[in-house]
Structures are given as C-alpha cells and as structure tokens.
FIZATI-917959 format. One record per residue (C-alpha): residue number from 1; x, y, z. Coordinates in nm, 2 decimals. Layout:
+------+--------+--------+--------+
! resi !     px !     py !     pz !
+------+--------+--------+--------+
!  NUM !      X !      Y !      Z !
...
+------+--------+--------+--------+
//
This chain:
+------+--------+--------+--------+
! resi !     px !     py !     pz !
+------+--------+--------+--------+
!    1 !   0.00 !   0.00 !   0.00 !
!    2 !   0.28 !   0.24 !   0.09 !
!    3 !   0.45 !   0.18 !  -0.24 !
!    4 !   0.13 !   0.25 !  -0.44 !
!    5 !   0.07 !   0.57 !  -0.23 !
!    6 !   0.43 !   0.67 !  -0.30 !
!    7 !   0.39 !   0.63 !  -0.67 !
!    8 !   0.04 !   0.79 !  -0.69 !
!    9 !   0.08 !   1.09 !  -0.46 !
!   10 !   0.45 !   1.15 !  -0.38 !
!   11 !   0.61 !   1.10 !  -0.73 !
!   12 !   0.79 !   0.78 !  -0.60 !
!   13 !   0.93 !   0.95 !  -0.29 !
!   14 !   0.92 !   0.67 !  -0.04 !
!   15 !   1.03 !   0.87 !   0.26 !
!   16 !   0.75 !   1.12 !   0.22 !
!   17 !   0.50 !   0.83 !   0.17 !
!   18 !   0.62 !   0.65 !   0.49 !
!   19 !   0.58 !   0.97 !   0.68 !
!   20 !   0.23 !   1.02 !   0.55 !
!   21 !   0.13 !   0.66 !   0.62 !
!   22 !   0.27 !   0.69 !   0.98 !
!   23 !   0.09 !   1.01 !   1.06 !
!   24 !  -0.25 !   0.94 !   0.89 !
!   25 !  -0.31 !   0.57 !   0.87 !
!   26 !  -0.07 !   0.35 !   1.07 !
!   27 !   0.07 !   0.43 !   1.41 !
!   28 !   0.40 !   0.27 !   1.34 !
!   29 !   0.57 !   0.19 !   1.00 !
!   30 !   0.90 !   0.04 !   0.90 !
!   31 !   1.21 !   0.26 !   0.86 !
!   32 !   1.31 !   0.34 !   0.50 !
!   33 !   1.58 !   0.07 !   0.48 !
!   34 !   1.35 !  -0.20 !   0.60 !
!   35 !   1.08 !  -0.09 !   0.37 !
!   36 !   1.32 !  -0.08 !   0.07 !
!   37 !   1.44 !  -0.44 !   0.15 !
!   38 !   1.08 !  -0.57 !   0.16 !
!   39 !   0.99 !  -0.38 !  -0.16 !
!   40 !   1.29 !  -0.54 !  -0.34 !
!   41 !   1.18 !  -0.88 !  -0.23 !
!   42 !   0.84 !  -0.81 !  -0.39 !
!   43 !   0.99 !  -0.71 !  -0.72 !
!   44 !   0.88 !  -1.01 !  -0.93 !
!   45 !   0.54 !  -1.01 !  -0.77 !
!   46 !   0.48 !  -0.64 !  -0.84 !
!   47 !   0.60 !  -0.68 !  -1.19 !
!   48 !   0.37 !  -0.97 !  -1.25 !
!   49 !   0.07 !  -0.78 !  -1.11 !
!   50 !   0.14 !  -0.47 !  -1.31 !
!   51 !   0.18 !  -0.66 !  -1.64 !
!   52 !  -0.14 !  -0.85 !  -1.57 !
!   53 !  -0.33 !  -0.53 !  -1.50 !
!   54 !  -0.20 !  -0.39 !  -1.83 !
!   55 !  -0.31 !  -0.71 !  -2.02 !
!   56 !  -0.66 !  -0.70 !  -1.85 !
!   57 !  -0.69 !  -0.33 !  -1.94 !
!   58 !  -0.59 !  -0.41 !  -2.30 !
!   59 !  -0.87 !  -0.67 !  -2.34 !
!   60 !  -1.13 !  -0.47 !  -2.15 !
!   61 !  -1.09 !  -0.15 !  -2.35 !
!   62 !  -1.06 !  -0.33 !  -2.69 !
!   63 !  -0.83 !  -0.06 !  -2.83 !
!   64 !  -0.73 !  -0.10 !  -3.19 !
!   65 !  -0.45 !   0.16 !  -3.20 !
!   66 !  -0.13 !   0.15 !  -3.00 !
!   67 !   0.19 !   0.35 !  -2.99 !
!   68 !   0.54 !   0.23 !  -2.93 !
!   69 !   0.84 !   0.44 !  -2.83 !
!   70 !   1.15 !   0.41 !  -2.63 !
!   71 !   1.33 !   0.62 !  -2.38 !
!   72 !   1.67 !   0.59 !  -2.20 !
!   73 !   1.72 !   0.54 !  -1.83 !
!   74 !   2.07 !   0.67 !  -1.75 !
!   75 !   2.27 !   0.48 !  -1.48 !
!   76 !   2.52 !   0.76 !  -1.46 !
!   77 !   2.67 !   1.06 !  -1.65 !
!   78 !   2.92 !   0.99 !  -1.92 !
!   79 !   3.21 !   1.12 !  -1.71 !
!   80 !   3.14 !   0.86 !  -1.44 !
!   81 !   3.11 !   0.55 !  -1.66 !
!   82 !   3.44 !   0.41 !  -1.55 !
!   83 !   3.32 !   0.41 !  -1.19 !
!   84 !   2.97 !   0.28 !  -1.25 !
!   85 !   2.90 !  -0.03 !  -1.05 !
!   86 !   2.55 !  -0.11 !  -1.17 !
!   87 !   2.65 !  -0.19 !  -1.53 !
!   88 !   3.00 !  -0.30 !  -1.65 !
!   89 !   2.98 !  -0.35 !  -2.02 !
!   90 !   2.98 !  -0.15 !  -2.35 !
!   91 !   2.64 !  -0.29 !  -2.45 !
!   92 !   2.49 !  -0.04 !  -2.20 !
!   93 !   2.64 !   0.26 !  -2.38 !
!   94 !   2.36 !   0.40 !  -2.61 !
!   95 !   2.27 !   0.71 !  -2.81 !
!   96 !   1.97 !   0.92 !  -2.76 !
!   97 !   1.90 !   1.08 !  -3.10 !
!   98 !   1.64 !   1.32 !  -2.98 !
!   99 !   1.88 !   1.49 !  -2.74 !
!  100 !   2.19 !   1.41 !  -2.95 !
!  101 !   2.37 !   1.27 !  -2.66 !
!  102 !   2.52 !   0.94 !  -2.55 !
!  103 !   2.41 !   0.77 !  -2.23 !
!  104 !   2.51 !   0.47 !  -2.02 !
!  105 !   2.22 !   0.26 !  -1.90 !
!  106 !   1.91 !   0.08 !  -2.04 !
!  107 !   1.63 !   0.16 !  -2.28 !
!  108 !   1.26 !   0.11 !  -2.20 !
!  109 !   1.03 !   0.02 !  -2.49 !
!  110 !   0.68 !   0.12 !  -2.40 !
!  111 !   0.36 !   0.02 !  -2.58 !
!  112 !   0.07 !   0.25 !  -2.49 !
!  113 !  -0.29 !   0.29 !  -2.60 !
!  114 !  -0.37 !   0.60 !  -2.81 !
!  115 !  -0.48 !   0.77 !  -2.49 !
!  116 !  -0.13 !   0.71 !  -2.34 !
!  117 !  -0.21 !   0.43 !  -2.10 !
!  118 !   0.08 !   0.18 !  -2.09 !
!  119 !  -0.01 !  -0.18 !  -2.17 !
!  120 !   0.33 !  -0.34 !  -2.24 !
!  121 !   0.69 !  -0.27 !  -2.14 !
!  122 !   1.03 !  -0.42 !  -2.23 !
!  123 !   1.37 !  -0.34 !  -2.08 !
!  124 !   1.68 !  -0.36 !  -2.31 !
!  125 !   2.04 !  -0.27 !  -2.31 !
!  126 !   2.12 !   0.09 !  -2.41 !
!  127 !   2.33 !   0.00 !  -2.72 !
!  128 !   2.05 !  -0.20 !  -2.90 !
!  129 !   1.86 !  -0.04 !  -3.19 !
!  130 !   1.49 !   0.00 !  -3.15 !
!  131 !   1.40 !  -0.22 !  -3.45 !
!  132 !   1.60 !  -0.51 !  -3.31 !
!  133 !   1.43 !  -0.48 !  -2.98 !
!  134 !   1.09 !  -0.48 !  -3.15 !
!  135 !   1.18 !  -0.80 !  -3.32 !
!  136 !   1.25 !  -0.97 !  -2.99 !
!  137 !   0.96 !  -0.82 !  -2.79 !
!  138 !   0.65 !  -1.04 !  -2.72 !
!  139 !   0.34 !  -0.86 !  -2.84 !
!  140 !   0.00 !  -0.95 !  -2.74 !
!  141 !  -0.19 !  -0.71 !  -2.95 !
!  142 !  -0.54 !  -0.80 !  -3.09 !
!  143 !  -0.56 !  -0.89 !  -3.46 !
!  144 !  -0.65 !  -0.61 !  -3.70 !
!  145 !  -0.50 !  -0.35 !  -3.47 !
!  146 !  -0.24 !  -0.09 !  -3.56 !
!  147 !   0.09 !  -0.02 !  -3.39 !
!  148 !   0.24 !   0.33 !  -3.46 !
!  149 !   0.61 !   0.40 !  -3.42 !
!  150 !   0.88 !   0.66 !  -3.51 !
!  151 !   1.14 !   0.61 !  -3.78 !
!  152 !   1.37 !   0.43 !  -3.53 !
!  153 !   1.16 !   0.12 !  -3.59 !
!  154 !   1.20 !   0.11 !  -3.97 !
!  155 !   1.27 !  -0.25 !  -4.06 !
!  156 !   1.07 !  -0.39 !  -4.36 !
!  157 !   1.11 !  -0.76 !  -4.26 !
!  158 !   0.96 !  -0.69 !  -3.92 !
!  159 !   0.67 !  -0.50 !  -4.08 !
!  160 !   0.59 !  -0.78 !  -4.32 !
!  161 !   0.62 !  -1.03 !  -4.04 !
!  162 !   0.37 !  -0.84 !  -3.82 !
!  163 !   0.12 !  -0.83 !  -4.11 !
!  164 !   0.15 !  -1.19 !  -4.19 !
!  165 !   0.20 !  -1.37 !  -3.86 !
!  166 !   0.04 !  -1.14 !  -3.60 !
!  167 !  -0.21 !  -0.96 !  -3.83 !
!  168 !  -0.11 !  -0.63 !  -3.68 !
!  169 !  -0.04 !  -0.32 !  -3.90 !
!  170 !   0.30 !  -0.18 !  -3.80 !
!  171 !   0.27 !   0.18 !  -3.92 !
!  172 !   0.61 !   0.35 !  -3.90 !
!  173 !   0.68 !   0.72 !  -3.97 !
!  174 !   0.91 !   0.71 !  -4.27 !
!  175 !   1.21 !   0.92 !  -4.35 !
!  176 !   1.21 !   1.11 !  -4.68 !
!  177 !   1.46 !   0.88 !  -4.84 !
!  178 !   1.30 !   0.54 !  -4.74 !
!  179 !   1.23 !   0.27 !  -5.00 !
!  180 !   0.86 !   0.24 !  -4.89 !
!  181 !   0.70 !   0.58 !  -4.88 !
!  182 !   0.47 !   0.69 !  -4.60 !
!  183 !   0.10 !   0.67 !  -4.69 !
+------+--------+--------+--------+
//
C-alpha cells in the first residue's frame, strides 16, 4: 500500500510516503531501509501484477490503436562511466538521438494505447537499436490493430512479419529517403 501511495501521490518519494502513512493511517511503520528491502523482495510479484493489469486493461478496452516508443534510463553521467557499479559492459552505452547525446544505461520500450495508457513494457540494453528490440519483444496485440512508431523502428522484414503472422499493421513514420513511402 505504501509503495502505491508513494507512486500515486508523492512521485515515488518513499520517505514522504512512509511519513504520511505513519501520521495518517498507521501508528508505526518500517524505517526506510526495512521498507526498501521488503519492496525489493516483492519485485517479481509487483512486476507480474502490473503486467497482468496492463493485459486486462488491454482486453477490456478493446483498443485497436497502439503507440510504441523508447526512452533511455541513465545509470550515470558519461564522465562517471568508469566508476559505474551497476553496469559494467559496453552494451549499455547507447545514443539518444532526440537529445543528440550518449548515455550509459538501459532503454525502456513502452507500448501505450492511443490515450497514453501503458499496456506493455520491455527493458533492453542501451546500445541496442529499437528495431532489433521490436523483433524480440513479445506482443499480445489484438488482430487487425495498428501499432504506430517513429522512424527508429524502420525494418521492412519486421513490418511484413507483423502483417502476416500477428495480423497487426505496423505503421512506421518514414524518413524522406526510405524505400517504402509513407502513406
């Protein structure tokens, strides 16, 4: 409950959430370190619950249009890469084209409804290209739906595979010099 309150009302600040829960709901709560340890033990359970909620929402709303995009999560600044203890390999060094900067960390691929509600998520190494991640991702989109993406997902083999196998229209925003023109 405290983790959900933290995410909803305190922008993920667990200390403020623990203070609120102690003063308004419970008389005593765990200290921050004990709370963090318990939260880390629940990591797989929480991820399973969140993915199931996304799947249920996807089937209840019967959306037929989805959007995919990626964003980086930096582990550290470039100057501190040699001292980074979280990741230790070059495969985590990526490039963020929209900001024209390199980063060290992971990429999150997020599939949302047209209203912006997330339904699927995939975590990948920072150096991987978006189209290669799209090829590996498991998609559970309804047949006859459309998945819109930016030009980073341009890969004609994947588009053909989506149409034939999954019956999903992969609509990618094309660059001006692409072989298949944007309709």
